N, C-alpha and C positions, 0 to 999 in steps of 0.2 A: 451365472450372469446376474441373478437377483442379488446375490451377496455383494457383488461389485457395485451395483447401483446403490445399495444401502450404505456401503462404505463411502461413496461419493457424497451422498446426502448428509451423512454424519460429519464428514470433513467440511462440507459447505456450511452446516449449522455451527460448527466450531469456529469457522472463519467469520461468520456473521457475528457470533457472540464476542469474540476477541476484537473484531472490527468495531463493534458498537462501543465496547469499553474504551478502545483506542481513540474513538472520536471524541470522547469526553475527557479521558486522562491524557495529559501531555506526554507522559513517559512511555506510553504504549502506542506504537505506530498503527494507525487504522489501515493504511493503504495496502500493505502486503496481505493482511488478513481478508480484506474485502476482495482483493484480486483472487485470492485462493477460493473464496466463496463463489465468486462469479464463475470461475473455471470449473469448480466442483459441481455447481448446480447445472451448468451447461452440459456436463458429462452425464448427469444423473436424471434430470427431469426438466422437460420444457416448461412445465407449469411452475416449478420452483424458480427456474431461471427467469421467467417472465415476471414473477412476483418480485424477485430480488432486484432486477434492473429498474423496477418502478418504485423502489423505496427511496425515501429522502436520503438515507445513508449512502446509497450507491450514487445517486445523482449529485450529491454534494462533494463526495470524496473521490469518485472513480470515473464517472461518466465521460468527462471531457478527455481524460487520458486514454480511455479505451477507444473512444471515437477518433483518436489521433490528433485531437486539437491541442493537447498539452495540459499544463497545470499552471495555476497562478503562482507568482513568486511566493505568496504567503504559504501556499500548500507545499511548494518545494522546500522552503526554509523550515517549515514545521517538520517535514520528513527528515531533512538533513540534520537538524538539531537533535531530534529524537534518536536517530541512528548513531550520531556522534557521541551522545551521552552514554547510550547503552554499550557501544563498542569501547569507549574509553574506560568505563567501569570494568568491562571484561578484561581489557588489557591490563589495568591496574591489578586486578585479582591475579592474573597470570604472572605479572612481574613480582608480586609478593611471594609467589611460589617458585620464583626463578625459572619460569617457563618462557624462554625468549623466542624461539622459532615460531610457535603459534601466534605470539603477539605481533611479530613482524608480518606474518601472513594476514592477520586481522587488520593491521595497518594498511596493507596493500588493498584489501577488500574495501576498507573505509575510503581510501583515496579514489579507487575506481567508482565507488558509489557517489562521491561528491562530484567528480568529473562528469559522470553520466547525467546526474540531475542538472548540473549547470549548463553543460554544452549539448546534450543529446535529447533531453526532454524539452519539447517546445514550451515556451513561456506564453501563457494565455493572459491577456490583460483582463483586469477585474471588470471593466465595462463591457467586455465581450460576453461575460457570463450574464450580466444583468440585462443586456439587450438581446439575449438569445431568442426571445419570443417576438422581437420587433423586426421590421423589415429593413435591416441594415446590411444585407448581403451576407 
């Protein structure tokens, strides 16, 4: 049981590390890594989970999505562009090696990703984030 907890903590720390780098570098998506960190810390340690959900990194990149409120268009676009660039690079590399079927599968995953973020993730208006602490319902 203790080894499992340690593995969750390590995975959470890796998620925080890559998420922090992804928040600064446009080529690395922060969102999935921060989601991994939140999940891992929730499984491993209440203290770490509480710490993580109170960080600026979490609040800026993940909090509104986890609470079911959605994401701003800017966040959605940043995620979609990053994933599109990374998947396009992967697809080009596969096409150079004449590996077609995985490239088609990757294209399907990319299409699902775009459809999901456009139509199924709620779009949160920028002013809703800035007025969160005010009495606007």
